N, C-alpha and C positions, 0 to 999 in steps of 0.2 A: 538701835540707832544707826543712821546712815547719813553721812555728810559728804559733800563733794565741793570742789571749787565753784563759786558762784552762789552757794546756798547762804541764807541768812542764819546766823547762830541764834539759839534761843535767848530770851531775856535772862540776865544773870542778876541775882541778888545774893549778897553775902557780906562777910566782914572779916577783917584781919584779927590776929590774936590781940593786938592792942586796942581793939574796939572800933577801928575805923570802918564805917559803912562803905560797901562797894556795890555799885550797880552799873549795868551797861549804859544806861542813860547818862550817868555822870561821866563815864569814860568816853562816850561818843564824841567824835571829832578828832580822835587820835587813833592811828593804827596801833595794833598790838600783836604780840606773840603770846598765845595761850598754851600752857602746858597742862595736860590732864593728869594730875598726880594720882587721882583715884584709880587709875588703871594699873598701878603698881603697889607693892607693899612699902610702907614707910621705911622699913629697915633696908630696903633695896634701892632707895632713891638717892644715895650719896652722889652718884655720877650726875644725876639731874641737877642737884643743887650746885655742884661744882661748875657745871656748864652754865647755869643761870648766873652765877656770880661772875664768871669769866666773860660773858657776852652782854650783860645788862648795860654796862656803861656805853658801849658802842651803839646799842639800840636806843638808849635814852637820849644820847647825843643827836640821834637822827629823828627824834620825836616819835619813837616807837616804844610803847610800853611793854613790859614783860610781866605776865600775870600767871603765876602758878595757881591752879585751881585744885582744891582738895575737898572731899566730902566733910560736911560739918560734923557728922557722927564720929569721925576719926580725928577730930581736932587735937585731942590729947596725944595720940600716937604721933601725929605729924609734928606737933610742937616739940616733942622729945627728939625726933629724928632730924629736924632741920638745924643747920648751923645757927648760932646766935644771931648773926647779922641778916639772916634770911627769914627768921620766924615771923616778923611783922610784914613780910611781903606776900606770904601765902594767903590767898582768899579762900575762906571756908564757906562753901556754897550752901545757902539755904534753899535756893530754887534756881535751876538752870536746865531743866528737862533732862537731867542726868548727863549733861555735857561733861562734867568733871570726871565721869567714869568712862568716857569714850576711849577705846583702845584700838590700836592698829598693830597688827603682827604681835598681839598679846602683850603689848607694852604701851607706855605712855604715848599719846599723840601730841604733835606740835602743830598748832593751827595759827595761820596768819590771817588776821582780819583787817579790813580797811576801816576808815573812819565811820562808816555806816554799819559795821558789823557783818559785812559780807566776807565770806572766806575767799582769800586770794592765793592761799597755799596750804598744803596739808600733807603730812607725812608722819611716819613712825619715828620714834626717838632716835633711831640710828641715822636718820636723815636730818637731824637738827641743825648741823652746821650749814648744810646746803640751804635750808629754809631761812636761816638767819641771813645768809648772803642774799637770798631773794628778797627778804624784807628790807635790807639796806638798799638794794637796787631799786626797789619800788619807791623808797623814800626819796631817792635822788631824782626820780622822774616826776615826783609830785608837783602839781601845778602851784606856783608861788601865789600867795594871797595878793589880791589887788582890789582897789576900790571899784565897786560896781555901781554905775549910775543907772543902768537899765538891764533888764533881763526878761526874756520870755518865760511865762509860767509853765516850763517844761521840766520833766523829771528825766535825768540822765542816769542810767544804771550801767556801770562798767562791769566787765567780766560776767555778763549775763549768760552767754553761751560759750562753751569751750571751743578753742580754735579748731580742733579736729571735727567737731560737728559743723562749724562754719564751712570748712573745706568740703565736707561730705555734701552739704546743701548746694554748694557751687557745682560740684561734680554731678549731682542729681539734676540740676538745672540744665547743664550742658548735654547730658545724656537723654534728656526728655524733649519731646516736641514743645516748642514755646511759641507764643503768639504775640501780636502787637497788643499793648496794653489799652484796654477800652475804658471809657468814662461812663459813669452812671448819668443818665439823662431822663427828662420827663417832659412830655408834650401832649397836649390834648387829652389829659387824663390817663396817659399811657406811659409806663416806665419802660425804658429800654437802655441798651448799652450802645455807645457809638464810638467810632474811631475819629479822633480830632488831633492831628499832629501839630496843629498850631498851639495846642494847650499841653499835650502830653506825648512823649515819645520814649518808649521803653519796651522791653520784651518781658512777658510774664509766663509763669506756670503756676497752677494751684498745687499745693502740697496736700494730697488727699489721704484719707485714713488708710488706704491700701499701701502707702509707702512705709517702709520700715523706719523712716526718719520722722514720721508724723508723731509717734508716741513720745520720743524724747523731746521734740519741740513743744508739744502740748504740755508735757510735764513742766518744762521750763517756764512757759507762759503762765501756767496756773499756779505753780508753787513759788516762783520767784517774782513775778510781776504783780499778781493780784494783791498780795500783802503790801507791796510797795505803793500801789495805787491807794489802798485803804489808808496807809500811814500819811501819804503826802496830800491826798485830796479828799479824805473822809468819804469815800464812795465804795460801796460793796459791789463787786462785779459778779455776774452770774452766767455770762455768755461770751464765748470767743468766736468771732466771725471766721469766715474762711481764711486760710493762711496762704499767702502768695510768696513766691520767690521771684524777684525782679532783677533785671539787668539794665542799667543805664550805660550806654556806650559813648565814646568820644566822637562818634559819628553824629551826635546830636541828642544824647539822652538828657531829658529834663522833664519837669512837670511844673507848669506855670502856676501862678497863684490860684488857690482853691481852698474850699472848706470841705471836710470829709463827710459832713452830714447835711449837705445843702439841698438834697432832693428827697421827695417822700419815701423812696425805697432805701435811703441811707440815714434817715433821721434817727433810727435806733442807735446809731453809733455814738458812744460817749467819749471813748479814748482811743487814740491811734497809737500804734507802736511801729517804729522803724528800727530794725536791728541790723547794723552794719556787719557784713561778712568778710570784707577784705579791705579795710580802710587804707592800709599802707600801699596798695597796689594801683591807686588812681589819683588824679588831681581833680579838684572841683567836686561837684556833687553834694555840697553841704545843704542842710535844711535851713531855710530862712523864714523868719517870722516878722514880716515887714511892719506889722502893727506895733511892734515893741522896740526893735533895734535893727542894726545893720550887721549883727554878728552872723557868722556861719557856724552852725551846730553840727558837729561830726564826731561822735564817739569812736573810740578805737575799735578795731575788729573784735567782735564778740560783745560789744557794748550796744545799748539801745537807748533811744529817746522815746518817752511816752508823753503825750500831750492831749489836751482836749480836742475832740474832733471838730469843734466849732471854731478853732483858731485858724485864721488865714495863714497859709504857709505855702512854700514852694520848694522843690528840689532843684537846686542850681545846676546848670549844664555841666556835664563831665568834660574836662579839658584834655585828659590823657588817660588811656586805659579803660577799664570797665568796672563800674561799681555794682556789686551784688548786694542785695538787701532783702531781708525777710520782713513782710508787712502783714499786719492784721489789725483788728479792732476789738474792743471790749465794750460791754454794756451791762447794766444791772437788769434785774428781773422785770421791772416796770417798763424799761426801754425795750427789752426783748419782746414784750407783748405787742409793741407797735410795728414789728417787722411785717413787711408786705411782700 
């Protein structure tokens, strides 16, 4: 097993000692701190239970659940080892892809997950207090609920790429020759790329397989995005288009209203991804979906927005600084067969 921040945890099915059924679907919608008890012996878990008792009130007050996970086959041993008031809090796992056995530094792991089951923090047991502080800090910055009258049908995935990878991609862009961003065009039966600064103004480079950054990016797009597209839109993806790193500057960086699959050579595109690399370092540059609302969509650095390539959208002008973004497209097998 291998997990890192940004990964989706496996589905979990289990029950507590008093017979309460537990599943990740039922718990979805709330952040949680998971503790993998299966990585230690029940007789050696006294400190873990003491910590859980000491921290659970603060976490629950912040709407963060605390879920100790133990293997179902060891339920009797854990029931004997757990303090009386903790016995009905342990979830005995019937199925979780062995997540309950996950260990770091040969001891229990503490895993922070967001409301969608994505990992936002991860560490060994000796870092538990720091991870609780992180969970409480994340709870404080959670966007408050509000009544939504409109929303574009777009999927926002926070913490998709780690910040160090985002910075490495920016550095790679600046160290590489970059060109004016071109637009796919079609005339007289011929597909071509053209420069049209009345519609689009940005600098681009292609991230090629020869780059050492290509593998980590492709891994993130395939492991973390494709399952989310399947869950949100019920579409199986089979192909990832070329990967671009782009820079929109405050000298006039923008991309006017367009659709990403409007020409014969782009009709294979089914979903677009825009992954922000440095959101806090510029102003403006939001994605707009004028067919649906007037909102500006801008995930935090490392977060991405995925949307249908047929949606009309635009990248608003950057007002200050430079916006760096990673861009690509996904499609299924049938659409890939249409590529020209």
